[in-house]
C-alpha positions as CSV (number, residue, x, y, z in Angstrom):
1,M,15.8,261.0,139.3
2,K,12.9,263.8,138.7
3,K,13.5,262.9,134.8
4,F,12.5,259.2,135.5
5,I,9.8,259.9,137.8
6,I,8.1,262.3,134.9
7,L,8.6,259.9,131.8
8,I,7.3,257.2,134.2
9,A,4.3,259.4,135.1
10,A,3.9,260.3,131.3
11,L,4.0,256.9,130.2
12,L,1.7,256.3,132.9
13,I,-1.0,258.9,132.0
14,S,-0.7,257.9,128.1
15,S,-1.2,254.3,128.7
16,Y,-4.2,255.5,130.8
17,T,-5.7,257.5,127.9
18,F,-5.2,254.8,125.5
19,S,-7.3,252.3,127.8
20,Q,-10.0,254.8,128.1
21,R,-11.1,254.1,123.8
22,G,-13.6,251.6,125.1
23,V,-15.2,249.3,123.2
24,R,-16.3,250.0,119.7
25,I,-20.0,248.5,118.7
26,G,-21.7,248.1,115.1
27,Y,-25.2,247.8,114.0
28,V,-26.2,245.3,111.7
29,D,-29.3,246.1,109.8
30,T,-30.8,242.1,109.6
31,E,-34.1,243.4,108.4
32,Y,-32.4,244.6,105.2
33,I,-30.5,242.3,105.2
34,L,-33.0,239.5,105.1
35,Q,-35.2,241.4,102.7
36,N,-32.6,241.3,100.0
37,L,-32.2,237.7,100.4
38,S,-34.5,235.3,97.8
39,E,-34.2,232.3,100.6
40,Y,-35.8,234.6,103.3
41,E,-38.7,236.2,100.5
42,E,-39.4,232.2,99.6
43,T,-39.4,231.1,103.0
44,R,-41.6,234.3,104.4
45,D,-44.4,233.8,101.2
46,Q,-44.7,229.8,102.4
47,L,-45.1,230.9,106.1
48,E,-47.8,233.5,104.9
49,E,-49.6,231.1,102.3
50,K,-49.8,228.2,105.4
51,A,-50.9,231.4,107.9
52,N,-53.9,232.2,105.0
53,Q,-54.7,228.6,105.0
54,W,-55.1,228.3,108.8
55,K,-57.1,231.6,108.6
56,R,-59.6,230.7,105.8
57,E,-59.9,227.4,107.9
58,I,-61.0,229.2,111.2
59,E,-63.1,231.0,109.2
60,N,-65.0,228.1,107.7
61,R,-65.3,226.9,110.7
62,F,-66.7,230.1,112.4
63,S,-69.5,230.6,109.2
64,D,-70.3,227.2,110.5
65,L,-71.1,228.0,113.8
66,N,-73.3,231.2,112.7
67,N,-74.9,229.1,110.5
68,K,-75.8,226.6,113.6
69,K,-76.6,229.6,115.3
70,E,-78.9,230.8,113.3
71,A,-80.8,227.2,112.5
72,L,-81.4,226.8,116.1
73,N,-82.7,230.4,116.3
74,A,-85.0,229.8,113.0
75,E,-86.3,226.2,114.9
76,R,-86.0,227.5,118.2
77,L,-89.9,227.8,118.6
78,L,-90.4,224.2,117.5
79,L,-88.2,222.3,120.1
80,T,-88.1,221.3,123.2
81,E,-86.3,223.4,125.9
82,E,-84.2,220.1,126.3
83,L,-83.5,220.1,122.8
84,I,-82.7,223.7,122.6
85,E,-80.1,223.5,125.6
86,E,-78.5,220.6,124.2
87,K,-77.7,222.4,120.5
88,E,-76.5,225.3,122.4
89,E,-74.1,223.3,124.3
90,E,-72.9,222.0,121.6
91,I,-72.7,224.8,119.6
92,E,-70.5,226.3,122.8
93,I,-68.2,223.1,122.5
94,E,-67.6,223.8,119.2
95,K,-67.1,227.2,119.6
96,N,-64.2,226.4,122.5
97,E,-63.2,224.0,119.8
98,I,-62.6,226.5,117.3
99,L,-60.9,228.8,119.8
100,D,-58.6,226.1,121.0
101,Y,-57.4,225.4,117.1
102,Q,-56.7,229.3,116.6
103,Q,-54.8,229.4,119.7
104,K,-53.1,226.4,118.7
105,R,-51.9,227.7,115.0
106,F,-51.5,231.6,115.8
107,G,-51.0,231.7,119.8
108,P,-47.6,232.6,121.4
109,R,-46.5,229.0,121.3
110,G,-48.3,228.4,118.3
111,D,-47.6,226.4,115.2
112,L,-47.0,229.5,113.4
113,I,-44.5,231.2,115.9
114,I,-42.5,227.8,115.8
115,Q,-42.4,227.1,112.2
116,R,-41.3,230.7,111.7
117,K,-38.0,229.9,113.8
118,Q,-37.4,226.9,112.5
119,L,-37.5,228.2,108.6
120,I,-35.7,231.6,109.3
121,Q,-33.4,230.6,112.0
122,P,-30.9,228.5,109.3
123,I,-31.2,232.2,107.2
124,Q,-30.7,234.1,110.2
125,D,-27.5,232.2,111.2
126,Q,-26.1,232.8,108.0
127,I,-26.1,236.5,108.7
128,F,-24.1,236.1,112.3
């Protein structure tokens, strides 16, 4: 009877130690994998080109806005107070439109983020 109890105790202890092995966790370096895929390179280049195009467009619009401000400052002595206020208001409205456009393109819910998800998600799905 003692041998039987010792045998059961040994089995319980050994099964307990085997169950303590734990979960194995692996690490996948997706950035390394993505950088070695030609599809990812092409997609990233497309996104960069589109982002650069939007940046140039925003810079051009800000440049035009600055030109309007300089023109207003040059004409300030010749204009009435009402015209000055009207032109300043137009400049402010245009500035807000540019900032809204910039937010629409590059903001947290902007077009760049959305397109990045749409283009890169299928490639990431191939990895997983």
